[in-house]
Structures are given as C-alpha cells and as structure tokens.
N, C-alpha and C positions, 0 to 999 in steps of 0.2 A: 896087910890092909886087903880086903876082898874087893875082888875087882868088878866084879857085876852081879846082876839080877841073881844072874844061876848060881854064882853062891852064896845069897842072901836066902834063895828057897830053899838051901842045901844046909843049910844053919842047923846046927843042935843045939844051940845055945839056948840054954833052958828061962823062960818068962820066968816072974817072980809068982804067978798063979794061971791054973790051968784054966781055961773058957771051955764051957761046955754050952754047944749053942744048938737047938733044935733047928735044923732045916729040913723040910721035905719031908717031915715024918721020921728023920734020922737025925740023932746025936752025935756032934762032931764035934772033936776034942781037941784043943789047941794048947800045945803046953811048948812050943820052942817057936825062935826067930823064925826058922824056916817054916814051919806048919802055919803060922800067923801070915807072913809073908804071902805064900799059895794063895791062901783063902781067900785074901782081901784083893788080891791081884789080880786071880783068875776070874774072878767074878764081871762081869761085863763093867765098863765105867759109866754107863750109863745107869746100872744098878746104884752106884756108889754117886750121882751128881747133886744129889739132892745134900750129902753130906762131905762135899769138894775138900775143904779144907780139913777137915777130921783127918778124910783118908789120907790127905796128903800128909799130915801130918806124923800119923801112923806109919806110912811107908818109910817116913824120911827117920823115923825113929827105929825103926826096925834093921833101917839099912844100917844105921849106927852101931845102934847092939849087934849084928852079926859082925862088924871090925871092932868091938868093943864092948867086953860081957857088964862091964861098969855100967852101960847105959840101959841096961833091960830094964829098969825101974820107969823111967821114962817109956819104952817101948810099951812096957805094961799098961802104963797110965794114958798112954796115948790111944790105944786098942781098947780099953775098956770105956773110955769116954766115946770113941766111935760106935762099939756096939750097943752102949747105954742107948744113945742117940738114935742108933736105927732098929731101936727095938730089938735085939737079937739077944739079949742078957734080961 
C-alpha cells in the first residue's frame, strides 16, 4: 500500500483514458494516476472550490488507484466528471 501523497504523485499507473487539456495556451496530457494527481493538487484549492465535492472524489479515487490498479476506472470517471464540470474538456 502506498503511504503518502508523494507516492500517489509519482504513480505510473495508467488511467483508462488520456485527457488532453488546454491550459494557458498549452496542451497538457494526463495519462497516469500520478500526472492527474499532480495536476489537480498543484492548482490552488481556491481554483477548485466551486467543484469541491468532485475534486475531493477525484483525489480520493486517484489515491485508491495508486494502491490498486483495479480502481483506475473509477479514478478516470471521477476525473472526467471534474474536468467536464470545470469546462476543461
């Protein structure tokens, strides 16, 4: 079992989809649990406040997927819901 956020942010476990997000004129590709975790936790919490429950769900499911690759479907679904609601996709 992974012990902390650093382990989650370094996870190479692939998601079930690769998300391509345009951010500040650049395309960011998110295809692993670690990339997704870093993306949604490195932004200020104020930026996610409007989507607090979706953000919390995505963080929780990414943490689970870092420990258990069988949970990548749930993590991918949670990320998709967050990104769609935040109009990033």
